[in-house]
C-alpha positions in Angstrom: -96.3 151.3 111.9 -93.9 152.6 114.6 -91.1 154.7 113.2 -88.3 152.2 114.2 -90.1 149.4 112.4 -90.8 151.6 109.4 -87.0 152.3 109.2 -86.3 148.6 109.2 -89.1 147.3 107.0 -90.6 150.4 105.3 -90.1 151.4 101.7 -86.8 153.0 100.9 -86.3 156.1 98.8 -85.1 155.6 95.2 -81.4 155.1 95.0 -80.9 157.9 92.5 -83.0 160.8 91.5 -82.3 162.8 88.3 -82.1 166.6 88.9 -81.2 169.6 86.8 -78.3 172.0 87.8 -78.3 175.5 86.3 -74.9 177.2 85.9 -74.3 180.1 88.2 -77.2 179.3 90.6 -76.5 178.5 94.2 -78.0 175.4 95.8 -77.8 173.7 99.2 -75.6 170.6 99.2 -76.7 168.6 102.3 -74.1 166.6 104.1 -74.1 163.0 103.0 -75.9 163.7 99.7 -74.1 162.2 96.7 -74.0 164.1 93.4 -73.2 162.1 90.3 -72.3 163.8 87.0 -73.8 162.7 83.7 -71.2 164.7 81.8 -68.1 166.8 82.8 -69.3 169.1 85.6 -67.6 171.6 87.8 -68.9 172.6 91.2 -67.7 175.6 93.3 -67.7 175.3 97.1 -66.7 177.9 99.7 -63.1 177.6 101.0 -64.4 177.9 104.5 -65.7 174.4 104.2 -62.2 173.2 105.1 -60.9 174.4 108.4 -57.2 175.0 109.2 -56.6 171.6 110.9 -58.4 169.5 108.3 -57.6 167.7 105.1 -59.8 168.0 102.1 -60.4 164.2 102.1 -62.1 164.4 105.5 -64.7 166.9 104.1 -65.1 165.9 100.4 -65.3 162.3 99.4 -65.3 161.2 95.8 -66.2 157.9 94.1 -63.0 158.0 92.0 -59.4 159.0 92.7 -59.5 160.6 89.2 -62.0 163.4 90.3 -60.2 166.7 90.4 -60.2 169.1 93.4 -58.6 172.5 93.1 -58.3 175.6 95.3 -58.1 179.3 95.0 -56.1 181.0 97.7 -56.3 184.6 99.0 -52.9 186.0 98.1 -52.7 188.1 101.3 -53.9 185.6 103.9 -53.1 182.3 102.1 -56.6 181.1 103.1 -58.6 179.0 100.7 -61.4 181.2 99.3 -62.9 178.7 96.8 -62.8 174.9 96.2 -63.4 173.6 92.6 -64.6 170.0 92.2 -64.5 168.6 88.7 -66.4 165.4 88.0 -66.5 163.4 84.8 -69.5 161.4 83.7 -70.2 158.6 86.2 -68.1 160.2 89.0 -69.8 161.3 92.2 -69.0 163.2 95.4 -70.4 164.0 98.8 -69.6 166.6 101.4 -69.4 165.9 105.2 -70.7 169.3 106.1 -73.8 170.9 104.6 -72.9 173.9 102.4 -73.9 176.1 99.5 -72.5 175.2 96.1 -72.7 176.3 92.5 -72.3 174.5 89.2 -70.2 176.5 86.7 -70.0 176.2 82.9 -69.1 178.3 79.9 -72.8 178.4 78.8 -76.2 178.5 80.5 -77.3 175.1 79.5 -78.6 173.1 82.5 -76.9 169.9 83.3 -78.5 166.7 84.6 -77.0 165.2 87.7 -78.0 162.2 89.8 -78.7 162.9 93.5 -78.6 160.2 96.1 -80.1 161.5 99.4 -78.6 160.5 102.7 -80.5 158.0 104.8 -82.3 160.0 107.5 -83.5 157.0 109.4 -80.8 157.1 112.0 
């Protein structure tokens, strides 16, 4: 089947895939990929993800206005060094630029998260 027909009529990927996140381990967060928490989960992202002339909402999108986003600033340069994203169970988020991220926790117990991959058929 030609690729354009497959993209129109072919089978679609599962909406959500269950994955495990290990605290302290870096992972690649692909642009357009949605992560949904199954319990309270905190992700760390590099501050360089947001450029000087941008607003955080143009880079990180969340499913809920209640999702929390915090920043750590370098005291000397005032630049953002770290972005903290806290999601409660059922909340999700995506990034507009691919980046490295890390899930953080007080223990080493892996957390389950749902991953919805972006549609690559464009």
